MARGUMI-93172 format. One record per atom (N, C-alpha, C): residue in one letter; atom name; x, y, z. Coordinates in Angstrom, 2 decimals. Layout:
(pt a CA (X Y Z))
...
! end
This chain:
(pt m N (6.47 -1.96 -22.05))
(pt m CA (6.96 -2.50 -21.13))
(pt m C (6.75 -1.34 -19.68))
(pt r N (5.57 -1.75 -18.84))
(pt r CA (5.85 -0.92 -17.85))
(pt r C (5.78 -2.17 -16.56))
(pt l N (6.36 -1.52 -15.86))
(pt l CA (7.27 -2.60 -14.90))
(pt l C (6.40 -1.92 -13.95))
(pt t N (5.87 -3.81 -12.81))
(pt t CA (5.49 -3.98 -11.76))
(pt t C (6.22 -3.31 -10.36))
(pt r N (5.33 -2.59 -9.91))
(pt r CA (5.77 -2.27 -8.35))
(pt r C (5.09 -3.08 -7.67))
(pt v N (5.72 -3.59 -6.02))
(pt v CA (6.16 -4.33 -5.47))
(pt v C (5.67 -3.86 -3.97))
(pt f N (4.76 -3.51 -2.91))
(pt f CA (5.44 -2.99 -1.83))
(pt f C (5.68 -3.54 -1.12))
(pt v N (7.69 -3.54 -0.24))
(pt v CA (8.05 -4.39 0.43))
(pt v C (8.11 -3.69 1.86))
(pt a N (6.82 -4.19 3.22))
(pt a CA (7.48 -3.88 4.31))
(pt a C (9.21 -3.72 4.83))
(pt g N (9.20 -3.12 5.29))
(pt g CA (10.45 -3.39 5.67))
(pt g C (11.58 -2.26 5.40))
(pt e N (12.53 -2.91 5.49))
(pt e CA (13.99 -1.99 5.45))
(pt e C (14.17 -2.44 4.00))
(pt l N (14.88 -1.68 3.33))
(pt l CA (15.63 -2.44 1.56))
(pt l C (17.01 -1.46 1.69))
(pt s N (17.33 -2.35 1.08))
(pt s CA (18.98 -1.48 0.56))
(pt s C (19.25 -2.62 -0.50))
(pt e N (20.54 -1.43 -1.12))
(pt e CA (20.88 -1.87 -2.40))
(pt e C (21.81 -2.98 -2.52))
(pt g N (21.76 -3.76 -3.18))
(pt g CA (22.45 -5.19 -3.37))
(pt g C (21.86 -6.47 -1.88))
(pt s N (21.48 -6.47 -1.05))
(pt s CA (20.62 -6.91 -0.61))
(pt s C (19.01 -8.05 -1.69))
(pt t N (18.38 -9.17 -1.10))
(pt t CA (18.01 -10.08 -1.24))
(pt t C (16.66 -9.97 -0.04))
(pt v N (15.13 -10.29 -1.38))
(pt v CA (14.06 -10.00 -0.88))
(pt v C (13.94 -11.23 -0.51))
(pt d N (12.30 -11.55 0.01))
(pt d CA (11.43 -12.57 -0.33))
(pt d C (10.07 -12.17 -0.52))
(pt l N (9.21 -11.42 -1.19))
(pt l CA (8.03 -10.70 -1.17))
(pt l C (7.17 -11.68 -0.68))
(pt p N (6.53 -10.56 0.41))
(pt p CA (5.37 -11.49 1.54))
(pt p C (4.37 -11.98 0.22))
(pt p N (3.89 -13.07 0.97))
(pt p CA (3.27 -14.87 0.41))
(pt p C (2.25 -14.44 -0.14))
(pt e N (1.19 -12.94 -0.16))
(pt e CA (0.69 -12.76 -0.84))
(pt e C (0.86 -12.15 -2.53))
(pt t N (1.61 -11.07 -2.08))
(pt t CA (2.26 -10.17 -3.33))
(pt t C (3.11 -11.95 -4.05))
(pt a N (3.60 -12.71 -3.13))
(pt a CA (4.36 -13.81 -3.50))
(pt a C (3.97 -14.05 -4.85))
(pt a N (2.74 -14.87 -4.01))
(pt a CA (2.20 -15.38 -5.06))
(pt a C (1.20 -14.81 -6.33))
(pt h N (1.09 -12.55 -6.28))
(pt h CA (0.17 -12.47 -7.45))
(pt h C (1.05 -12.54 -8.12))
(pt v N (2.50 -12.44 -7.94))
(pt v CA (3.24 -11.67 -9.09))
(pt v C (3.87 -13.38 -9.80))
(pt a N (3.86 -14.66 -8.77))
(pt a CA (3.55 -16.04 -9.17))
(pt a C (3.05 -16.87 -10.25))
(pt k N (1.52 -16.69 -9.80))
(pt k CA (0.56 -16.51 -10.09))
(pt k C (0.53 -16.18 -11.40))
(pt v N (-0.45 -14.85 -11.13))
(pt v CA (-1.18 -14.26 -11.96))
(pt v C (-0.72 -13.50 -13.19))
(pt l N (0.79 -12.63 -12.41))
(pt l CA (1.53 -12.15 -14.01))
(pt l C (2.33 -13.62 -14.19))
(pt r N (2.74 -14.09 -13.60))
(pt r CA (3.56 -15.10 -14.18))
(pt r C (5.35 -14.40 -14.72))
(pt a N (5.49 -13.80 -13.46))
(pt a CA (6.27 -13.38 -13.58))
(pt a C (7.71 -14.97 -13.51))
(pt r N (9.30 -14.84 -13.80))
(pt r CA (9.84 -15.64 -14.40))
(pt r C (11.88 -15.06 -13.32))
(pt s N (12.28 -15.70 -13.65))
(pt s CA (13.83 -15.41 -13.36))
(pt s C (14.28 -14.53 -14.03))
(pt g N (14.61 -13.24 -13.66))
(pt g CA (15.34 -12.44 -14.25))
(pt g C (14.27 -10.92 -14.99))
(pt d N (12.96 -11.08 -14.26))
(pt d CA (11.97 -10.04 -14.85))
(pt d C (12.64 -9.32 -13.80))
(pt e N (12.10 -7.40 -14.16))
(pt e CA (12.69 -6.53 -13.84))
(pt e C (10.77 -6.23 -12.80))
(pt l N (11.64 -5.86 -11.70))
(pt l CA (10.34 -4.65 -10.94))
(pt l C (10.65 -3.36 -9.80))
(pt v N (10.04 -2.82 -9.36))
(pt v CA (10.29 -1.78 -9.16))
(pt v C (10.15 -2.22 -7.48))
(pt l N (10.15 -2.04 -6.46))
(pt l CA (10.16 -2.08 -5.41))
(pt l C (10.29 -0.67 -4.32))
(pt f N (9.55 -0.64 -3.68))
(pt f CA (9.39 0.38 -2.01))
(pt f C (8.88 -0.05 -1.79))
(pt n N (8.83 0.96 -0.33))
(pt n CA (8.39 0.76 1.35))
(pt n C (7.83 2.03 1.90))
(pt g N (7.18 2.50 1.18))
(pt g CA (6.95 3.52 2.32))
(pt g C (7.17 5.08 2.43))
(pt d N (8.99 5.01 1.72))
(pt d CA (9.85 6.14 2.55))
(pt d C (9.86 7.14 1.41))
(pt g N (9.43 6.94 0.41))
(pt g CA (9.77 8.06 -0.43))
(pt g C (11.18 7.73 -1.70))
(pt c N (11.52 6.64 -2.01))
(pt c CA (12.51 5.66 -2.19))
(pt c C (11.93 4.59 -3.36))
(pt e N (12.30 4.58 -4.34))
(pt e CA (11.61 3.22 -5.09))
(pt e C (13.54 2.79 -6.02))
(pt l N (13.69 0.96 -5.88))
(pt l CA (14.50 0.26 -6.28))
(pt l C (14.29 -0.51 -6.90))
(pt a N (15.54 -0.36 -7.94))
(pt a CA (15.05 -1.71 -9.23))
(pt a C (15.19 -3.32 -8.61))
(pt g N (15.08 -4.14 -9.12))
(pt g CA (14.92 -5.54 -8.47))
(pt g C (14.80 -6.54 -9.43))
(pt e N (15.43 -7.51 -9.17))
(pt e CA (14.63 -8.24 -10.70))
(pt e C (15.19 -9.88 -9.28))
(pt i N (14.54 -10.31 -10.19))
(pt i CA (13.74 -11.97 -9.60))
(pt i C (14.46 -12.87 -9.70))
(pt k N (15.16 -12.98 -8.61))
(pt k CA (16.53 -14.29 -8.46))
(pt k C (15.40 -15.59 -8.81))
(pt s N (14.10 -15.74 -8.19))
(pt s CA (13.73 -17.29 -7.75))
(pt s C (11.78 -16.95 -7.65))
(pt v N (11.60 -17.90 -8.18))
(pt v CA (10.21 -18.27 -8.03))
(pt v C (9.90 -19.68 -7.91))
(pt r N (9.86 -19.39 -6.65))
(pt r CA (9.90 -21.40 -6.51))
(pt r C (8.05 -21.58 -6.00))
(pt g N (6.88 -22.32 -6.42))
(pt g CA (5.17 -22.18 -6.01))
(pt g C (5.30 -20.77 -5.81))
(pt a N (4.59 -20.62 -4.68))
(pt a CA (5.01 -19.16 -4.87))
(pt a C (5.38 -18.70 -3.88))
(pt r N (6.61 -18.47 -3.59))
(pt r CA (8.17 -17.23 -2.81))
(pt r C (8.70 -17.59 -4.05))
(pt v N (8.53 -15.87 -4.26))
(pt v CA (10.01 -15.62 -4.90))
(pt v C (11.02 -15.09 -3.85))
(pt t N (11.78 -14.93 -4.70))
(pt t CA (12.82 -14.10 -4.08))
(pt t C (13.57 -12.69 -5.43))
(pt v N (13.39 -12.04 -4.93))
(pt v CA (13.63 -10.29 -5.59))
(pt v C (15.96 -9.98 -4.78))
(pt a N (16.20 -9.85 -6.34))
(pt a CA (17.57 -9.03 -5.10))
(pt a C (17.10 -7.51 -5.74))
(pt v N (17.73 -7.21 -4.64))
(pt v CA (17.69 -5.48 -4.94))
(pt v C (18.70 -4.46 -5.56))
(pt g N (18.61 -3.83 -6.75))
(pt g CA (19.35 -3.06 -6.60))
(pt g C (19.23 -1.02 -6.71))
(pt r N (19.58 -0.40 -7.30))
(pt r CA (19.66 1.21 -7.11))
(pt r C (18.43 1.53 -6.69))
(pt s N (18.84 2.11 -5.61))
(pt s CA (17.82 3.54 -5.52))
(pt s C (17.13 4.49 -6.08))
(pt a N (16.23 5.32 -5.76))
(pt a CA (15.77 6.14 -6.78))
(pt a C (15.36 7.24 -5.65))
(pt q N (15.75 8.49 -5.34))
(pt q CA (14.47 8.77 -5.04))
(pt q C (13.74 9.48 -5.77))
(pt v N (12.10 8.78 -5.51))
(pt v CA (11.55 9.88 -7.06))
(pt v C (10.18 10.69 -6.06))
(pt d N (10.08 12.19 -6.35))
(pt d CA (9.15 12.42 -5.38))
(pt d C (7.86 12.80 -6.33))
(pt r N (6.24 12.02 -5.83))
(pt r CA (5.48 12.62 -6.26))
(pt r C (4.44 12.99 -5.39))
(pt e N (4.83 13.79 -5.06))
(pt e CA (3.85 13.19 -3.44))
(pt e C (3.12 14.82 -4.46))
(pt s N (1.96 15.52 -4.06))
(pt s CA (1.81 16.52 -3.81))
(pt s C (2.49 17.95 -2.50))
(pt p N (2.96 18.90 -3.45))
(pt p CA (3.06 20.07 -2.29))
(pt p C (2.19 19.79 -0.70))
(pt f N (0.56 19.70 -1.10))
(pt f CA (0.11 20.42 0.10))
(pt f C (-0.09 19.02 1.03))
(pt a N (-0.46 19.30 1.95))
(pt a CA (-0.33 18.58 3.26))
(pt a C (-2.20 18.41 3.45))
(pt v N (-3.21 17.28 2.53))
(pt v CA (-4.54 17.11 3.16))
(pt v C (-4.62 15.94 4.30))
(pt t N (-5.59 16.36 4.33))
(pt t CA (-6.11 15.71 5.47))
(pt t C (-7.49 15.33 5.27))
(pt l N (-7.95 13.76 4.77))
(pt l CA (-8.26 13.62 4.79))
(pt l C (-10.19 13.19 5.73))
(pt l N (-10.95 13.71 6.79))
(pt l CA (-11.93 13.80 7.76))
(pt l C (-12.83 12.44 6.46))
(pt q N (-12.95 11.29 6.92))
(pt q CA (-14.57 10.36 5.81))
(pt q C (-15.16 9.76 7.12))
(pt c N (-16.51 10.34 7.16))
(pt c CA (-17.40 9.15 7.94))
(pt c C (-17.28 8.02 7.43))
(pt v N (-17.37 6.88 8.00))
(pt v CA (-17.61 5.22 7.46))
(pt v C (-18.91 4.86 6.83))
(pt p N (-18.57 5.01 5.61))
(pt p CA (-20.08 4.33 4.90))
(pt p C (-19.88 2.67 5.42))
(pt r N (-21.57 2.11 4.90))
(pt r CA (-21.59 1.08 4.72))
(pt r C (-20.90 -0.03 4.24))
(pt g N (-20.79 -1.24 4.43))
(pt g CA (-20.39 -1.87 2.85))
(pt g C (-19.21 -2.00 2.82))
(pt d N (-18.27 -1.72 0.86))
(pt d CA (-17.17 -1.43 1.10))
(pt d C (-16.71 -0.23 0.29))
(pt r N (-17.95 0.87 0.84))
(pt r CA (-17.09 2.06 -0.02))
(pt r C (-16.36 2.56 0.28))
(pt m N (-16.03 2.83 1.77))
(pt m CA (-14.83 3.07 2.01))
(pt m C (-13.82 3.13 1.57))
(pt d N (-13.26 0.94 0.99))
(pt d CA (-12.30 0.80 0.39))
(pt d C (-11.96 1.84 -1.14))
(pt f N (-13.27 2.00 -1.63))
(pt f CA (-12.81 2.86 -2.57))
(pt f C (-12.35 4.47 -2.37))
(pt i N (-13.11 4.98 -1.53))
(pt i CA (-12.33 5.98 -0.45))
(pt i C (-11.03 6.47 -0.03))
(pt v N (-10.99 5.02 0.41))
(pt v CA (-9.38 5.00 0.01))
(pt v C (-8.51 4.89 -1.00))
(pt q N (-8.81 3.80 -1.89))
(pt q CA (-7.90 4.10 -2.79))
(pt q C (-7.86 5.67 -3.87))
(pt k N (-9.08 6.01 -4.32))
(pt k CA (-9.36 7.03 -4.78))
(pt k C (-8.24 8.36 -3.86))
(pt a N (-8.63 8.61 -2.81))
(pt a CA (-7.87 9.55 -1.92))
(pt a C (-6.28 8.88 -2.11))
(pt t N (-6.03 7.76 -2.09))
(pt t CA (-5.00 7.78 -2.06))
(pt t C (-4.01 7.93 -3.17))
(pt e N (-5.15 8.23 -4.58))
(pt e CA (-4.05 7.66 -5.40))
(pt e C (-4.43 9.18 -5.83))
(pt l N (-4.62 10.52 -5.26))
(pt l CA (-4.97 11.64 -4.88))
(pt l C (-4.15 12.75 -4.68))
(pt g N (-3.22 11.70 -4.08))
(pt g CA (-2.35 12.55 -3.30))
(pt g C (-2.49 13.02 -1.87))
(pt v N (-3.60 12.10 -0.88))
(pt v CA (-3.75 12.30 0.09))
(pt v C (-2.91 12.24 1.88))
(pt r N (-2.57 12.63 2.43))
(pt r CA (-1.28 12.74 2.87))
(pt r C (-2.03 11.87 4.24))
(pt q N (-3.10 12.07 5.09))
(pt q CA (-3.37 10.98 6.15))
(pt q C (-5.30 11.15 5.72))
(pt i N (-5.65 10.10 6.29))
(pt i CA (-6.94 9.56 5.96))
(pt i C (-7.71 9.70 7.49))
(pt v N (-8.29 10.48 8.43))
(pt v CA (-9.03 10.16 9.60))
(pt v C (-10.87 9.89 9.16))
(pt p N (-10.48 7.98 9.11))
(pt p CA (-12.29 7.68 9.97))
(pt p C (-12.81 7.92 10.42))
(pt v N (-14.14 8.44 10.87))
(pt v CA (-14.85 8.86 11.51))
(pt v C (-16.11 8.63 11.96))
(pt l N (-16.21 8.17 13.05))
(pt l CA (-18.07 7.45 13.87))
(pt l C (-18.73 8.54 13.57))
(pt s N (-20.05 9.15 12.89))
(pt s CA (-20.77 10.37 13.72))
(pt s C (-21.96 9.82 14.39))
(pt q N (-22.72 10.17 15.38))
(pt q CA (-23.85 10.34 15.66))
(pt q C (-24.70 9.75 14.99))
(pt r N (-24.78 10.29 13.72))
(pt r CA (-26.01 9.37 13.08))
(pt r C (-25.45 8.64 12.00))
(pt s N (-24.40 8.11 12.29))
(pt s CA (-23.05 6.58 11.30))
(pt s C (-24.67 5.56 11.52))
(pt v N (-24.76 4.28 9.93))
(pt v CA (-24.78 3.62 10.19))
(pt v C (-23.73 2.62 10.86))
(pt v N (-23.17 3.06 10.08))
(pt v CA (-21.66 1.85 10.67))
(pt v C (-21.69 2.12 12.64))
(pt r N (-21.20 1.20 13.16))
(pt r CA (-21.27 1.23 14.38))
(pt r C (-19.10 -0.15 14.61))
(pt l N (-18.79 0.14 15.41))
(pt l CA (-17.29 -0.69 15.11))
(pt l C (-16.90 -0.71 17.07))
(pt d N (-16.66 -1.54 17.05))
(pt d CA (-16.25 -1.75 18.35))
(pt d C (-15.01 -1.39 18.09))
(pt n N (-13.92 -1.92 19.31))
(pt n CA (-12.43 -1.35 19.34))
(pt n C (-11.62 -2.59 18.17))
(pt g N (-12.16 -3.95 18.45))
(pt g CA (-11.64 -4.60 18.08))
(pt g C (-12.06 -4.40 16.34))
(pt q N (-13.10 -4.34 16.32))
(pt q CA (-13.55 -4.21 14.56))
(pt q C (-12.90 -3.29 13.17))
(pt a N (-12.11 -2.14 14.69))
(pt a CA (-12.02 -0.60 14.03))
(pt a C (-10.29 -1.05 13.73))
(pt e N (-9.12 -1.91 14.74))
(pt e CA (-8.17 -1.83 14.40))
(pt e C (-8.06 -2.48 12.79))
(pt s N (-9.34 -4.29 12.84))
(pt s CA (-9.11 -4.25 11.79))
(pt s C (-9.86 -3.34 10.42))
(pt k N (-10.51 -2.94 10.49))
(pt k CA (-10.90 -1.77 9.19))
(pt k C (-9.77 -1.45 8.98))
(pt a N (-9.13 -0.36 9.51))
(pt a CA (-7.42 0.09 9.76))
(pt a C (-6.30 -0.89 8.74))
(pt a N (-6.19 -1.83 9.52))
(pt a CA (-5.44 -2.57 8.73))
(pt a C (-5.99 -3.09 7.32))
(pt h N (-7.26 -3.38 7.46))
(pt h CA (-8.05 -3.89 5.54))
(pt h C (-8.28 -2.22 4.56))
(pt w N (-8.41 -0.73 5.38))
(pt w CA (-7.89 0.52 4.42))
(pt w C (-5.63 -0.03 4.63))
(pt r N (-5.42 -0.16 5.40))
(pt r CA (-3.60 0.46 4.66))
(pt r C (-3.94 -0.59 4.17))
(pt a N (-4.23 -2.44 3.42))
(pt a CA (-3.49 -2.35 2.05))
(pt a C (-4.13 -2.33 0.46))
(pt v N (-5.66 -1.84 1.04))
(pt v CA (-6.15 -1.17 0.02))
(pt v C (-6.19 0.23 -0.22))
(pt a N (-4.56 1.00 0.47))
(pt a CA (-4.00 2.67 0.32))
(pt a C (-2.67 1.70 -0.53))
(pt v N (-2.00 0.30 0.10))
(pt v CA (-1.02 0.07 -0.31))
(pt v C (-0.92 -0.55 -2.03))
(pt g N (-2.10 -1.63 -2.07))
(pt g CA (-2.43 -1.83 -3.90))
(pt g C (-2.78 -0.26 -4.42))
(pt a N (-3.36 1.13 -4.21))
(pt a CA (-2.95 2.06 -4.68))
(pt a C (-2.18 2.57 -4.89))
(pt c N (-1.19 2.51 -3.65))
(pt c CA (-0.37 2.51 -4.33))
(pt c C (0.56 2.52 -5.33))
(pt e N (0.87 0.92 -5.41))
(pt e CA (1.55 0.49 -6.03))
(pt e C (1.05 0.15 -7.92))
(pt q N (-1.03 0.49 -7.77))
(pt q CA (-0.95 0.90 -8.62))
(pt q C (-0.61 2.34 -9.81))
(pt c N (-0.47 3.58 -8.69))
(pt c CA (-0.70 5.23 -9.03))
(pt c C (0.89 5.33 -8.82))
(pt g N (1.74 4.81 -8.64))
(pt g CA (2.80 5.50 -8.86))
(pt g C (3.77 6.34 -7.78))
(pt r N (2.84 5.71 -6.00))
(pt r CA (2.99 6.90 -5.24))
(pt r C (4.26 5.80 -4.09))
(pt n N (5.04 6.73 -4.07))
(pt n CA (6.20 6.05 -3.28))
(pt n C (5.88 6.30 -1.44))
(pt r N (5.32 6.66 -1.54))
(pt r CA (4.60 7.48 0.07))
(pt r C (3.18 6.86 0.59))
(pt l N (3.15 5.95 1.64))
(pt l CA (1.50 5.22 1.64))
(pt l C (0.96 7.05 3.38))
(pt p N (-0.55 7.02 2.48))
(pt p CA (-0.90 7.82 3.86))
(pt p C (-0.78 7.12 5.11))
(pt t N (-1.14 7.94 5.89))
(pt t CA (-1.64 7.68 7.48))
(pt t C (-2.76 7.40 7.11))
(pt i N (-3.50 6.43 8.03))
(pt i CA (-4.87 5.94 7.87))
(pt i C (-4.94 5.38 9.83))
(pt d N (-5.52 6.15 10.11))
(pt d CA (-6.26 6.59 11.86))
(pt d C (-6.83 5.20 11.60))
(pt p N (-7.23 4.99 13.12))
(pt p CA (-8.77 3.58 14.05))
(pt p C (-9.13 4.78 13.33))
(pt p N (-10.61 4.12 12.96))
(pt p CA (-12.15 4.78 13.42))
(pt p C (-11.81 5.22 14.63))
(pt r N (-12.38 6.50 14.28))
(pt r CA (-12.67 6.98 16.10))
(pt r C (-14.12 8.12 15.60))
(pt k N (-14.69 8.78 17.01))
(pt k CA (-16.05 9.29 17.07))
(pt k C (-15.77 10.70 16.46))
(pt l N (-16.33 11.16 15.83))
(pt l CA (-16.10 12.81 15.38))
(pt l C (-16.38 13.56 16.31))
(pt i N (-16.67 13.81 17.66))
(pt i CA (-17.02 14.38 18.84))
(pt i C (-15.41 14.51 19.30))
(pt d N (-14.10 13.40 18.79))
(pt d CA (-13.36 13.20 19.67))
(pt d C (-12.51 14.44 18.58))
! end
């Protein structure tokens, strides 16, 4: 049986209890139908994995007891940076997902002179936050314990 991997932002320490973030908790409770006593693997992007056991599921609120930590290194020995012009539509989500799964350490979205996509500062920050969430999902899926750095979109000339 494969354990569910869950990203939890913030500090995770052995022996503590954490409430899963609302979206993650809803997925664990409603989609995966997890119950008290089920095991999870927790990570926060710093390279460690921690065992977790669900203590309670109340609606869409899930509390997890944090167990032993293990330093698991699944990172590529190459520090790859991907500069990617932002395509229109949701294609960038796919690019971020696959780059994360392949071990890219930094993703730099760029807007070139002939790019179709135009973003103001607010849209650029919103897109970067969305792509970070896509990278978190990819890390949960592929077993990677470190999140890639995703810069806000910037002009290629910069």
